N, C-alpha and C positions, 0 to 999 in steps of 0.2 A: 487203728492209727492213733497216735498220741497227740492230743490237742496242744499240749505245751510246745512240742517241737514245731507243729504247723504254725501256731501263733507266732512263735519266735521268728520263723522264716518270713512269714507274710508281713509282719509288722516292720521288719527291716526293709523289705522290698518297698512297702508303702512310703517309708521315710525317704528312701533313695529316689523314688518317683517324685516326691515333693521337691527334692533338689533339682531333678531334671527339669521340672516345670519352671524353674527360675530362668532358664535359657531364653525362652521366647519373651519373657518380661524384660530381659536385658536388651533384646533386639528392639522391643518397643521403646525403651529408653534411648537407645542409639539413634533411632529415627525420630525422636521427639514426639512419639505417638503415645502420650501419657494416658489416653483413654483405654488403651489396650493393655495396660499394666495390671489393672485390677482383676480381670478374668483369670489370668495365669497365676497371680499371687494368691488369689482366693483358692484356686485348685491346689496350689502347692501347700497352703496351710491346712486344707481339708485332708489331703493325703498324708502329710507328715503328722498332723495332729491325731488322725485316726490311728495311725501306726503306733504312736506313743501311747494312746489310750488303751489299745489292745494289750500292750505289754504291761500296763498297770492293772487291767482287768484280770489277766492271767499272770499273777506274780511269778509263778514258777518258771515262766518262759525267760525272765530276765536273769535267772540264776544258771541257765544252761551255758556252760563254757564253750561248747562246740556242738556240732550236729553230725559228728563222724559216724554215729551208729544209726543214722536215719534209715528207715526201711524203704524199699522200692515203692510200695504203695503210697507212702508219705511223700516221696519225691514226685511221683506222678500227680498226686493231688495238688502239691505246691505249684508245680508247673502250670497245670490247668487253671487253678485259682488265680495265679499271678497274671495270666493273660486276661482273664475276665475282669479282675480288679483294675488292671492297667487300662483296659478299654473303657470302663466306667469313669475312671479318673480323667483319662485323656479327653472324654466327652464334655467334662464340666465347663471348659471355657467357651465352647461353641454356642450355647444358648445366648451368651452375652453379645454374639454377633448375629442374632435374630434367626438362628437355626432352631427348628423344632426339636423336641426331646428325642424322637425316633431318628431324625436326620442327624442329630449330633452323635448319637450312639453309632449309627451306620458309618459316618465319616471317620469317627475315632477307631472303630473296629477295622475298617478298611485300611486305616493308617498303620496301626500296630501290627496287623497281619501282613502288611506289605501287599495288599490286594490292589489298591489303586482305583477301585470303583468309587465314583463320586456322586454326590447328590447336588452339587453346586450347579446352578443354572446361570450364574453370572460370577465374575471375578472382581467385583468391587469391594474388596476387603483389604484391611491393612497388612503390612508386611509381616508383622508378628504372627498373624493368622496363618499365612502361607508357610512361614518358617516352621510353625508347630506341626502342620500337616506333614511336611517332609521330614522333620526331626523324629516324629513318631515312627515313620517308616524306617529311618536309619537305625533306630534303637531295635525295632522289631526284626530287622534284617538278619542280624546275627543271633538275636534272641536275648530278651532281657534276663533270662535266668543265667545264661552263660556269662553275661556281664557281671552279674552279682557273684558268681563263683569266682570271677577274676579279682573282684575287689573286696570280698568279704571272707576273711580267713575262717570264719565260723563254719562255712560249708565244707571246706577241706575235702575229705574223702567222700562226703555225702554228694559231692558233685558228680560222681559216677552215675548215680541213679538219675540225677536231674539231666545230665548230658544225654543219657540214653533216651529219656522222655522227650528231650528237645530236638535231638537229631538222630532218630533211629534209622538204621539202614540195613542192607543185607549182611554187612560185616562190620565189625568194630575196627577202626583204624587208629590205634593209640600211638602217636609218635612222641609223646612224652609220658613219663610214668605217672604224673599227677594231672588230673583233669583241670585243676586250677591253673597250672602252667600252660596247658593246652589252650584253655580259654583266653589266657592273657596273650599268648602268641597270636591267636586268631584275631583278637581285637586290635593288636598292633598292626597286623597286616591290613585289616579292614580299614582302620583309621588312616594308614599310610596311603592306601589306594584312593581313599576319598579326598585327601588333601591334594594328591597328585592330579586327580580329575578336576578339582576346583581350579587349580593353576592352569591346566590345559584349556579349559573352557573359557577362562578369563582371557588368556592369550589369543584364543580363537575369535574373540570379539563379543562374548556374552557378558552382560552386566554382572558385576560381582555378586549382588544378592541373588540373582537368577542362577549364577554358577554354583553358589553354595546350595541352594534348594534343589536344583536338578542333580547335583552330585550326590547329595544325601539320598535322593530317591533312586538314583541309578545304581549305586553300590548295594542298596538294599533290595534291588529288583522290585521297587515299589511303583513308580510311575506317576506320582503326584508332581505336577509342575506348576509354578506360579503363573505361567502363561496360559491363557484360555484355550489356545490352539496347540498346547503341548510343544514338542520340539519343532513341529511344523511352523510355529509362529515366529521362530528365529530366522528361518529361510536361509540357512548357511550350511552348505554341503560339508564343510570341515567339521562343524559341530555335530552334524549327523553321524559322520564317520567316527569321531572320538567317542560319542556315547554308545555307538554300536559295539566298539571294541570293549568298553568297560562293562556293558551289559553282558557280553560273553564271559568276562571275568566273574561277574556277579553270579552267573549260572554255572560256574565251574567250582568243583570242590575246593574249599579253602584249605583243607588238609593237603591236597595235591599241590596247590599253588605254593604253600609254605615249603614243601619238599623241593619244588623247582627253584624257589628263591634261595633256599638253604644250600643247594648244590650249584647255584649259579648256572643252571642249565634248563632253559625252557623246554627242551626236547623231552625232559622227564615227564611232562604232561602227556605226551603221545604214547608213553608206555602203559598208560591206563586205558583199558578197553572201553570203559564208559565214556571217557573224554573223546576217544577216536570216533565213536558213534555219534556223539554230540556235535562235534565239528563237521563230520561227514554229512549229517542230516541238515545242518545249517547251510552248507554249500549246495547240496543237491536241491533242497526245497527253494532256496533263493534263485537258483538257475531256472527251475521250473516256473516260478512265478514271474520272473523277468520277461519271459517271452509274451505272455498275454498283455503285460503292461506296455510292451513296445508296439504290439500289433493291434490291440483292442483299445487301450487307453492312450496310445500315441506318445508314450514317454520316450525320451532319447535313450540311447544305450546306457550311458552313465547314470542317468536318473533312475532308469528301470532297475538296474542292479543295486544301486544304493538304497532305494526305498524298499526293494524286495528283501534285501539282507537285513535292513533295519527292522522291518516288521516281523520277519521270521524269528530273529533273535529276541525281539521284544516280547513276542507271545510264547516262545519256547522257555524263556527265562522267567516268565510271568511278570515282566516289568510293566507292560501296558502303555509305554510311551507311543506316540504317533508322530511320524515325519510326513505323513500324508493321510488323507481320509480313505482308508481301505474299504469303507462301505460303498464307495463309488467305483471300486475296481471291478474287473471282469469276474463273473461268477466262478470260473475255474480257479482264478487266483485266490478267491475267498475260501474255496474248499481246501486248498493247500494250506492256508493259514489255520484252518481248523485242525489239520493234521499236526501242524506245529504246536498248537495248544495242547494236544493230547500227548505228544512226545515228552514235553516238559524238560527240566534241567537236570543237572547232575546231583548226586547225593552229597550232603554236607555243604551245600551251597546256599545262597540267600534265596534262590528261586523256590517256587512251590510246585504243586503237581505230584503225580505218581512217582516220578524220577525214572530216568533212563535205565539205571541199573536194575530196577525191579522189572521193567518191561523187557529188558534183555533176558533176564532169568526166566520169565514166563515164556518168552519165545523159544528159548533153548529147551525148556521142559516139553513144550508142544512138539518141537522138532524131534526130540528123543522118542516121544510116544509114537510119532509117525514111523520112525526107524524101527521100532520094536514090532510094528505090524509085519514087516518083512523079515525081521530077525528077532523072534520072540525070546530067544535065550541069551541075547547079547546083553552085556552089562556096559552101559554107556554113561559115564559120569558127566554131570553138568559142571562146567568149569567157568570161573570168572577170574580174569587176569591169570590164566594158566593154573589156577588152584581149584581143586574140587570143592564144590559147595555141598554141605551136608543136607541130608533129606529134611531135617528139621527146619533149616533155614529156608529151603525151597517151599516147604509147607506154609511157613509163616508169610512168605512173600505172596504166594498164591491167595491165601486167605485175606491178606491186606488188600490186594487188588480187587478181589470179589466184594469185600466190604466197602471199599471206596466206590465201586460202581453201583452197589446197592443203595448207598446213601445218596449218591448223585441221582440215580433213577427215581427213587421215591420223592426226593426234593423237587426234581424237574417236573414230574407229573403234577404235584401239588401246585407249584408255581404256574404251570401251564393252565390249570383249571382256574386259578385265581385271576390271572392276567388275560386269559382267553387268547393266548398266542403261543404256539409251540416254539417259534423262533426265540422269543424272549424267555420262555420257560426253560428251555434246554441250554441255551447259550449263557444266560445270566447265572444259572445254577453252576454250570461247569466253570465259568469265570470266577465264581465265588469260592467254590471248594478247591479250585486249583490256584487260588490267590492271584489270578491273572489280571482282573480289573475290567477293562472294556470288553464288550462282546460284539454282537452284531445287531442290525436293525436299529431301533430307537436308542439302544444303549451301546452304540458303536463308539469309536475312538473320540468322536466329537459330541457324544450324547451324554445324558445324565440319568441316574437311577431315581431321581426325585419324583417322577410321575407314577412310580409303582405304589401298590397298595401297602398299607402298614404291615399286614400279615406277611406279604412277600419280603419286605425289608427285614422282618424278624427272622424268617427262614434263611435269608442270605447272610445275615449276621452270624447265625449259628454255623452255617456252612463255612464261612470264612475262618471262624475259630477252629472248627474241626479240621479243616484243611491245613491250617498253619501248624497245628499240633500233630499232623500226620496220623490222625485217628487213634493212636495208641492209648493216650489217657482216656479219650472219649469211650473207646470200646471197653476198657477195663472198668470204667465207672458204671457200665450197664450191669455188672455183676453185683448182686445184693450183698455179697460177702465183703465187698470193698468198703461199704459204708458202715464200718465198725469203729467207733471212737471210744477212747478211754482217757481219763485224766491222769497224766503222769508228768 
């Protein structure tokens, strides 16, 4: 890997992160909270200043006209390094609000990875603080690298390597010839849906500041809310329904949404096999959960279906919002919610997890193997959206799922031993690597991760980063050959 190319990319990214950090400072100015300006301006200066110094330390990097010939290994490294750098910089303001170093890093990482797990035990913080939490999720929702591809012409063709690292899936779906154009289109769609949601929540009766923060966290499938009781705190059925709908969009492929928007036909969504399974799972799981809510928790029919659908969508899309405290629900309902967590969202969406497309392909491979027991000479191709999937892609998907489960299993066992609780160990780890946020037990929808050991928080921070990057850069970095640098 060429140091000059890497430094050029990372220095630009750090300078743009510095610009992003001005936003919460402006919020502080708007609300006349002048004590909150310094933490964010300090972080902005540190980020932009460090980026500028990097370009001075490696002079050759400033002479590069473009990064069109960047290698895949360099792209993967830049993606991974960008997330780590953004987490470190995003954490800088938090100690000014009396958060410890480890808690600051945990909250920042949970934000940029759109996990939504929080260490907050109270919500007595200024508005700029809550805006920054939600804003980091909004940026992370589509991916900071995609954003920079859209605004930095230097990345041009190099964006293909970075887009692969940022949103790898079973197949590549290029609806524009240049990834920079693709990223630009996706961000316009992302921004448009966010603005629409802000308007709808305001019209539904939510205060404007809360509408902005909750919209940023909804479209990013993040789950940070300025209200201590999440969406439940607003106690408005219309708000619950609006956020449920937009969480579904956040968990739907943005590529697919763009196609539906371009053709002015929402039925285009249902031509996609993954989306049909996604919607079908939401409906079926919601119906199953609604019955114990009615007969065990004594919800009305309307409330039972509304809360059931909200939490199924929230956990499938890894949003992590709560319209009710599901920790108090019937045990059978909580089991179904665990299934929702496992199913996850669609590929190329803001949601985390394994992704439904991968699970579908694994299921089809298993189905084919069972069929071959009865018909050993049969050639049965595995298809996705009526197209045959190559053996190489199937192999990669299966390896991905196995690696995902292996990382989860090892982390869960270690956390269980540290915390002396299998419930916390397994659910917190799965919530972290799946970027889901709240789990069960003490870290449920109304709980906090603050009481965990420092070592546990470090493990969960790593899991959040690995899960957000979908393992690809992390796995590649385990190869010693990857760590080969040269000055050019």
